[in-house]
N, CA, C and O atoms as a CHARMM CRD file, in Angstrom:
* protein
*
  236
    1    1 MET  N    115.57500-117.70000-111.84200 PROA 1      0.00000
    2    1 MET  CA   115.82600-116.28500-111.99300 PROA 1      0.00000
    3    1 MET  C    117.10500-115.96600-111.23000 PROA 1      0.00000
    4    1 MET  O    117.20500-116.23300-110.03300 PROA 1      0.00000
    5    2 VAL  N    118.06800-115.40300-111.92100 PROA 2      0.00000
    6    2 VAL  CA   119.32600-114.99800-111.30700 PROA 2      0.00000
    7    2 VAL  C    119.31900-113.47800-111.20900 PROA 2      0.00000
    8    2 VAL  O    119.26800-112.78000-112.22200 PROA 2      0.00000
    9    3 ASP  N    119.36900-112.98400-110.00900 PROA 3      0.00000
   10    3 ASP  CA   119.43200-111.54800-109.75600 PROA 3      0.00000
   11    3 ASP  C    120.90800-111.17000-109.68800 PROA 3      0.00000
   12    3 ASP  O    121.61700-111.59400-108.77700 PROA 3      0.00000
   13    4 CYS  N    121.37000-110.37600-110.64700 PROA 4      0.00000
   14    4 CYS  CA   122.79200-110.03800-110.78000 PROA 4      0.00000
   15    4 CYS  C    123.20100-108.82900-109.95900 PROA 4      0.00000
   16    4 CYS  O    124.35200-108.39700-110.02500 PROA 4      0.00000
   17    5 ARG  N    122.29300-108.28600-109.20000 PROA 5      0.00000
   18    5 ARG  CA   122.62500-107.09300-108.42600 PROA 5      0.00000
   19    5 ARG  C    123.49800-107.45600-107.23900 PROA 5      0.00000
   20    5 ARG  O    123.59700-108.61900-106.84700 PROA 5      0.00000
   21    6 TYR  N    124.12800-106.43500-106.67900 PROA 6      0.00000
   22    6 TYR  CA   124.96200-106.64700-105.49800 PROA 6      0.00000
   23    6 TYR  C    124.09400-107.08800-104.32200 PROA 6      0.00000
   24    6 TYR  O    122.90400-106.77700-104.28200 PROA 6      0.00000
   25    7 PRO  N    124.67800-107.80900-103.36900 PROA 7      0.00000
   26    7 PRO  CA   123.89500-108.33600-102.24800 PROA 7      0.00000
   27    7 PRO  C    123.07700-107.27800-101.50500 PROA 7      0.00000
   28    7 PRO  O    121.93800-107.54700-101.12200 PROA 7      0.00000
   29    8 TYR  N    123.62700-106.09300-101.29400 PROA 8      0.00000
   30    8 TYR  CA   122.84300-105.08500-100.57000 PROA 8      0.00000
   31    8 TYR  C    121.61500-104.65700-101.38300 PROA 8      0.00000
   32    8 TYR  O    120.59000-104.29900-100.80300 PROA 8      0.00000
   33    9 GLU  N    121.70600-104.68800-102.70900 PROA 9      0.00000
   34    9 GLU  CA   120.55400-104.37600-103.55000 PROA 9      0.00000
   35    9 GLU  C    119.53400-105.51200-103.48700 PROA 9      0.00000
   36    9 GLU  O    118.33400-105.27900-103.34500 PROA 9      0.00000
   37   10 PHE  N    120.03400-106.74500-103.59500 PROA 10     0.00000
   38   10 PHE  CA   119.18100-107.92900-103.53200 PROA 10     0.00000
   39   10 PHE  C    118.44500-107.99500-102.19500 PROA 10     0.00000
   40   10 PHE  O    117.24800-108.27700-102.15300 PROA 10     0.00000
   41   11 ASN  N    119.17000-107.73200-101.09900 PROA 11     0.00000
   42   11 ASN  CA   118.56900-107.79700 -99.76800 PROA 11     0.00000
   43   11 ASN  C    117.54600-106.69600 -99.54100 PROA 11     0.00000
   44   11 ASN  O    116.69500-106.81100 -98.65800 PROA 11     0.00000
   45   12 GLY  N    117.62000-105.63900-100.32200 PROA 12     0.00000
   46   12 GLY  CA   116.65400-104.55700-100.21300 PROA 12     0.00000
   47   12 GLY  C    115.31900-104.90400-100.85300 PROA 12     0.00000
   48   12 GLY  O    114.34200-104.17700-100.67500 PROA 12     0.00000
   49   13 GLY  N    115.26400-105.98700-101.58500 PROA 13     0.00000
   50   13 GLY  CA   114.04100-106.44800-102.23400 PROA 13     0.00000
   51   13 GLY  C    114.37200-107.12700-103.54300 PROA 13     0.00000
   52   13 GLY  O    115.20300-106.64400-104.31200 PROA 13     0.00000
   53   14 HSD  N    113.72000-108.24800-103.79600 PROA 14     0.00000
   54   14 HSD  CA   113.99200-109.00600-105.01200 PROA 14     0.00000
   55   14 HSD  C    112.76200-109.79300-105.43500 PROA 14     0.00000
   56   14 HSD  O    111.79300-109.91000-104.68400 PROA 14     0.00000
   57   15 ILE  N    112.81300-110.32200-106.63100 PROA 15     0.00000
   58   15 ILE  CA   111.73000-111.13700-107.16500 PROA 15     0.00000
   59   15 ILE  C    111.67800-112.44400-106.38000 PROA 15     0.00000
   60   15 ILE  O    112.70600-113.07700-106.14100 PROA 15     0.00000
   61   16 GLU  N    110.49000-112.83400-105.98900 PROA 16     0.00000
   62   16 GLU  CA   110.31300-114.04900-105.19600 PROA 16     0.00000
   63   16 GLU  C    110.88400-115.25000-105.94700 PROA 16     0.00000
   64   16 GLU  O    110.57600-115.46500-107.12000 PROA 16     0.00000
   65   17 GLY  N    111.71000-116.02100-105.26700 PROA 17     0.00000
   66   17 GLY  CA   112.31500-117.21600-105.83900 PROA 17     0.00000
   67   17 GLY  C    113.64300-116.97900-106.53700 PROA 17     0.00000
   68   17 GLY  O    114.31100-117.93300-106.93600 PROA 17     0.00000
   69   18 ALA  N    114.03400-115.72200-106.68800 PROA 18     0.00000
   70   18 ALA  CA   115.30200-115.40900-107.34600 PROA 18     0.00000
   71   18 ALA  C    116.47600-115.76800-106.43700 PROA 18     0.00000
   72   18 ALA  O    116.36200-115.76500-105.21200 PROA 18     0.00000
   73   19 ILE  N    117.59900-116.07600-107.07000 PROA 19     0.00000
   74   19 ILE  CA   118.82900-116.28800-106.31800 PROA 19     0.00000
   75   19 ILE  C    119.78700-115.15900-106.67100 PROA 19     0.00000
   76   19 ILE  O    119.71800-114.59700-107.76400 PROA 19     0.00000
   77   20 ASN  N    120.66600-114.83500-105.75700 PROA 20     0.00000
   78   20 ASN  CA   121.58600-113.72500-105.95000 PROA 20     0.00000
   79   20 ASN  C    122.96100-114.25000-106.34400 PROA 20     0.00000
   80   20 ASN  O    123.66500-114.85500-105.53500 PROA 20     0.00000
   81   21 ILE  N    123.33100-114.00900-107.59400 PROA 21     0.00000
   82   21 ILE  CA   124.66200-114.35200-108.09500 PROA 21     0.00000
   83   21 ILE  C    125.17400-113.12100-108.82400 PROA 21     0.00000
   84   21 ILE  O    124.56200-112.67100-109.79300 PROA 21     0.00000
   85   22 TYR  N    126.28600-112.57900-108.36700 PROA 22     0.00000
   86   22 TYR  CA   126.79300-111.36900-108.99300 PROA 22     0.00000
   87   22 TYR  C    128.25900-111.48100-109.40000 PROA 22     0.00000
   88   22 TYR  O    128.84300-110.51200-109.88400 PROA 22     0.00000
   89   23 ARG  N    128.84800-112.64000-109.21100 PROA 23     0.00000
   90   23 ARG  CA   130.23800-112.87300-109.62100 PROA 23     0.00000
   91   23 ARG  C    130.26800-113.98900-110.65800 PROA 23     0.00000
   92   23 ARG  O    129.49600-114.94500-110.58000 PROA 23     0.00000
   93   24 GLN  N    131.17000-113.85600-111.63100 PROA 24     0.00000
   94   24 GLN  CA   131.23900-114.84600-112.70600 PROA 24     0.00000
   95   24 GLN  C    131.59800-116.23900-112.20300 PROA 24     0.00000
   96   24 GLN  O    131.06900-117.22200-112.72200 PROA 24     0.00000
   97   25 LYS  N    132.48000-116.35700-111.21000 PROA 25     0.00000
   98   25 LYS  CA   132.84400-117.67300-110.69000 PROA 25     0.00000
   99   25 LYS  C    131.63100-118.36000-110.06200 PROA 25     0.00000
  100   25 LYS  O    131.41700-119.55400-110.27100 PROA 25     0.00000
  101   26 GLU  N    130.84400-117.61600-109.30100 PROA 26     0.00000
  102   26 GLU  CA   129.63100-118.18300-108.69300 PROA 26     0.00000
  103   26 GLU  C    128.66600-118.64600-109.77800 PROA 26     0.00000
  104   26 GLU  O    128.02500-119.68800-109.63900 PROA 26     0.00000
  105   27 LEU  N    128.56300-117.87900-110.85100 PROA 27     0.00000
  106   27 LEU  CA   127.67000-118.25800-111.94400 PROA 27     0.00000
  107   27 LEU  C    128.16300-119.53000-112.63100 PROA 27     0.00000
  108   27 LEU  O    127.36600-120.41700-112.93600 PROA 27     0.00000
  109   28 ARG  N    129.46800-119.62500-112.87700 PROA 28     0.00000
  110   28 ARG  CA   130.01600-120.84800-113.48900 PROA 28     0.00000
  111   28 ARG  C    129.72400-122.06300-112.62000 PROA 28     0.00000
  112   28 ARG  O    129.31900-123.10800-113.13000 PROA 28     0.00000
  113   29 ASP  N    129.92700-121.93500-111.30900 PROA 29     0.00000
  114   29 ASP  CA   129.65000-123.04500-110.39200 PROA 29     0.00000
  115   29 ASP  C    128.17300-123.42600-110.42800 PROA 29     0.00000
  116   29 ASP  O    127.83400-124.60900-110.46000 PROA 29     0.00000
  117   30 PHE  N    127.30800-122.43500-110.42400 PROA 30     0.00000
  118   30 PHE  CA   125.86800-122.68200-110.47600 PROA 30     0.00000
  119   30 PHE  C    125.48900-123.40700-111.76600 PROA 30     0.00000
  120   30 PHE  O    124.71300-124.36300-111.74000 PROA 30     0.00000
  121   31 MET  N    126.03400-122.95100-112.88800 PROA 31     0.00000
  122   31 MET  CA   125.69600-123.55800-114.18200 PROA 31     0.00000
  123   31 MET  C    126.20400-125.00300-114.26100 PROA 31     0.00000
  124   31 MET  O    125.51700-125.87300-114.79600 PROA 31     0.00000
  125   32 LYS  N    127.39400-125.25600-113.73700 PROA 32     0.00000
  126   32 LYS  CA   127.91900-126.62600-113.74100 PROA 32     0.00000
  127   32 LYS  C    127.04000-127.54000-112.89500 PROA 32     0.00000
  128   32 LYS  O    126.76000-128.67700-113.27500 PROA 32     0.00000
  129   33 GLU  N    126.61500-127.03700-111.75800 PROA 33     0.00000
  130   33 GLU  CA   125.79700-127.82900-110.84000 PROA 33     0.00000
  131   33 GLU  C    124.43000-128.15200-111.42700 PROA 33     0.00000
  132   33 GLU  O    123.86800-129.20600-111.12900 PROA 33     0.00000
  133   34 HSD  N    123.88900-127.27200-112.24800 PROA 34     0.00000
  134   34 HSD  CA   122.53900-127.44500-112.77800 PROA 34     0.00000
  135   34 HSD  C    122.52700-127.75400-114.27500 PROA 34     0.00000
  136   34 HSD  O    121.51800-127.53900-114.94600 PROA 34     0.00000
  137   35 ARG  N    123.63700-128.25200-114.79200 PROA 35     0.00000
  138   35 ARG  CA   123.74600-128.47800-116.23100 PROA 35     0.00000
  139   35 ARG  C    122.81700-129.58300-116.72400 PROA 35     0.00000
  140   35 ARG  O    122.12400-129.40400-117.72500 PROA 35     0.00000
  141   36 TYR  N    122.79400-130.69000-116.05200 PROA 36     0.00000
  142   36 TYR  CA   122.02100-131.84600-116.52100 PROA 36     0.00000
  143   36 TYR  C    120.98800-132.26800-115.49300 PROA 36     0.00000
  144   36 TYR  O    121.22900-132.21800-114.28700 PROA 36     0.00000
  145   37 LYS  N    119.83300-132.68300-115.99200 PROA 37     0.00000
  146   37 LYS  CA   118.79700-133.24900-115.14100 PROA 37     0.00000
  147   37 LYS  C    118.49500-134.65100-115.63600 PROA 37     0.00000
  148   37 LYS  O    118.53300-134.91900-116.83700 PROA 37     0.00000
  149   38 LYS  N    118.19800-135.53600-114.71200 PROA 38     0.00000
  150   38 LYS  CA   117.92700-136.92400-115.08700 PROA 38     0.00000
  151   38 LYS  C    116.65400-137.06000-115.91000 PROA 38     0.00000
  152   38 LYS  O    116.54200-137.97000-116.73200 PROA 38     0.00000
  153   39 ASP  N    115.69200-136.16200-115.69700 PROA 39     0.00000
  154   39 ASP  CA   114.43400-136.27000-116.43800 PROA 39     0.00000
  155   39 ASP  C    114.48700-135.52100-117.78000 PROA 39     0.00000
  156   39 ASP  O    113.46900-135.41100-118.46300 PROA 39     0.00000
  157   40 HSD  N    115.65100-135.01400-118.15500 PROA 40     0.00000
  158   40 HSD  CA   115.89700-134.35200-119.43400 PROA 40     0.00000
  159   40 HSD  C    115.07000-133.08500-119.65100 PROA 40     0.00000
  160   40 HSD  O    114.86000-132.67500-120.79300 PROA 40     0.00000
  161   41 THR  N    114.60700-132.47000-118.58800 PROA 41     0.00000
  162   41 THR  CA   113.92400-131.19400-118.74200 PROA 41     0.00000
  163   41 THR  C    114.94900-130.09800-118.92600 PROA 41     0.00000
  164   41 THR  O    116.11500-130.26500-118.57100 PROA 41     0.00000
  165   42 ARG  N    114.53000-129.00200-119.46800 PROA 42     0.00000
  166   42 ARG  CA   115.43500-127.88300-119.72400 PROA 42     0.00000
  167   42 ARG  C    115.53300-126.97300-118.51300 PROA 42     0.00000
  168   42 ARG  O    114.58500-126.83100-117.74000 PROA 42     0.00000
  169   43 ASN  N    116.68900-126.36300-118.36400 PROA 43     0.00000
  170   43 ASN  CA   116.88500-125.30400-117.38900 PROA 43     0.00000
  171   43 ASN  C    116.92100-123.99400-118.15600 PROA 43     0.00000
  172   43 ASN  O    117.74200-123.82300-119.05700 PROA 43     0.00000
  173   44 ILE  N    116.05000-123.08200-117.81200 PROA 44     0.00000
  174   44 ILE  CA   116.04400-121.76500-118.43500 PROA 44     0.00000
  175   44 ILE  C    116.45800-120.77100-117.37100 PROA 44     0.00000
  176   44 ILE  O    115.83900-120.68000-116.31000 PROA 44     0.00000
  177   45 VAL  N    117.51600-120.02300-117.66700 PROA 45     0.00000
  178   45 VAL  CA   118.05200-119.06800-116.70500 PROA 45     0.00000
  179   45 VAL  C    117.72300-117.66600-117.20700 PROA 45     0.00000
  180   45 VAL  O    118.02400-117.31800-118.34800 PROA 45     0.00000
  181   46 ILE  N    117.10800-116.87600-116.35200 PROA 46     0.00000
  182   46 ILE  CA   116.77500-115.49000-116.66700 PROA 46     0.00000
  183   46 ILE  C    117.61700-114.61000-115.76700 PROA 46     0.00000
  184   46 ILE  O    117.62900-114.78600-114.54900 PROA 46     0.00000
  185   47 PHE  N    118.32000-113.66400-116.36600 PROA 47     0.00000
  186   47 PHE  CA   119.16800-112.74400-115.61100 PROA 47     0.00000
  187   47 PHE  C    118.41400-111.43700-115.40200 PROA 47     0.00000
  188   47 PHE  O    117.82000-110.88100-116.32500 PROA 47     0.00000
  189   48 HSD  N    118.45800-110.96500-114.15700 PROA 48     0.00000
  190   48 HSD  CA   117.78500-109.71900-113.81900 PROA 48     0.00000
  191   48 HSD  C    118.76900-108.76900-113.15900 PROA 48     0.00000
  192   48 HSD  O    119.48500-109.13500-112.22700 PROA 48     0.00000
  193   49 CYS  N    118.78900-107.55000-113.65700 PROA 49     0.00000
  194   49 CYS  CA   119.53700-106.48200-113.01300 PROA 49     0.00000
  195   49 CYS  C    118.74300-105.21100-113.27500 PROA 49     0.00000
  196   49 CYS  O    118.62100-104.77400-114.42000 PROA 49     0.00000
  197   50 GLU  N    118.21800-104.63500-112.24600 PROA 50     0.00000
  198   50 GLU  CA   117.21400-103.58100-112.35400 PROA 50     0.00000
  199   50 GLU  C    117.54800-102.44800-113.31400 PROA 50     0.00000
  200   50 GLU  O    116.78300-102.19500-114.24500 PROA 50     0.00000
  201   51 PHE  N    118.65400-101.76800-113.11600 PROA 51     0.00000
  202   51 PHE  CA   118.94700-100.60500-113.94900 PROA 51     0.00000
  203   51 PHE  C    120.27300-100.70000-114.69800 PROA 51     0.00000
  204   51 PHE  O    120.67500 -99.73800-115.35300 PROA 51     0.00000
  205   52 SER  N    120.94600-101.81600-114.61600 PROA 52     0.00000
  206   52 SER  CA   122.27700-101.92600-115.20500 PROA 52     0.00000
  207   52 SER  C    122.20600-102.52500-116.60700 PROA 52     0.00000
  208   52 SER  O    121.54700-103.53900-116.83300 PROA 52     0.00000
  209   53 SER  N    122.87900-101.89400-117.51500 PROA 53     0.00000
  210   53 SER  CA   122.99900-102.46500-118.85700 PROA 53     0.00000
  211   53 SER  C    124.31700-103.21800-118.97900 PROA 53     0.00000
  212   53 SER  O    124.67500-103.66500-120.06900 PROA 53     0.00000
  213   54 LYS  N    125.04900-103.36400-117.86600 PROA 54     0.00000
  214   54 LYS  CA   126.34000-104.05200-117.88200 PROA 54     0.00000
  215   54 LYS  C    126.33600-105.35500-117.11600 PROA 54     0.00000
  216   54 LYS  O    126.72800-106.38700-117.66000 PROA 54     0.00000
  217   55 ARG  N    125.90000-105.33600-115.85500 PROA 55     0.00000
  218   55 ARG  CA   126.04800-106.53000-115.00800 PROA 55     0.00000
  219   55 ARG  C    125.29900-107.73400-115.55100 PROA 55     0.00000
  220   55 ARG  O    125.88900-108.80500-115.69200 PROA 55     0.00000
  221   56 GLY  N    124.02100-107.59000-115.85800 PROA 56     0.00000
  222   56 GLY  CA   123.24900-108.70900-116.39500 PROA 56     0.00000
  223   56 GLY  C    123.84100-109.25800-117.68300 PROA 56     0.00000
  224   56 GLY  O    124.11600-110.45500-117.76900 PROA 56     0.00000
  225   57 PRO  N    124.04600-108.40700-118.68900 PROA 57     0.00000
  226   57 PRO  CA   124.62000-108.89700-119.93800 PROA 57     0.00000
  227   57 PRO  C    126.02700-109.46800-119.78200 PROA 57     0.00000
  228   57 PRO  O    126.38700-110.41700-120.47800 PROA 57     0.00000
  229   58 ASN  N    126.82700-108.90200-118.87900 PROA 58     0.00000
  230   58 ASN  CA   128.17800-109.41900-118.68000 PROA 58     0.00000
  231   58 ASN  C    128.19200-110.82300-118.08900 PROA 58     0.00000
  232   58 ASN  O    129.05200-111.63100-118.44100 PROA 58     0.00000
  233   59 LEU  N    127.25900-111.12300-117.20100 PROA 59     0.00000
  234   59 LEU  CA   127.21000-112.47100-116.64400 PROA 59     0.00000
  235   59 LEU  C    126.71700-113.42900-117.70200 PROA 59     0.00000
  236   59 LEU  O    126.59800-114.62700-117.44300 PROA 59     0.00000
């Protein structure tokens, strides 16, 4: 679960286990790092942004 909110929003409360990524460069780095797994399982990324119709979809 990727929480796309700004850090102060994330620190105010977030879904358990979520990580906070709100910049496109950070997201690209995260996706590159988690692109392949040796056991061939899938990575499913869910984007969460509480009230924004822009930040989540833009990432």
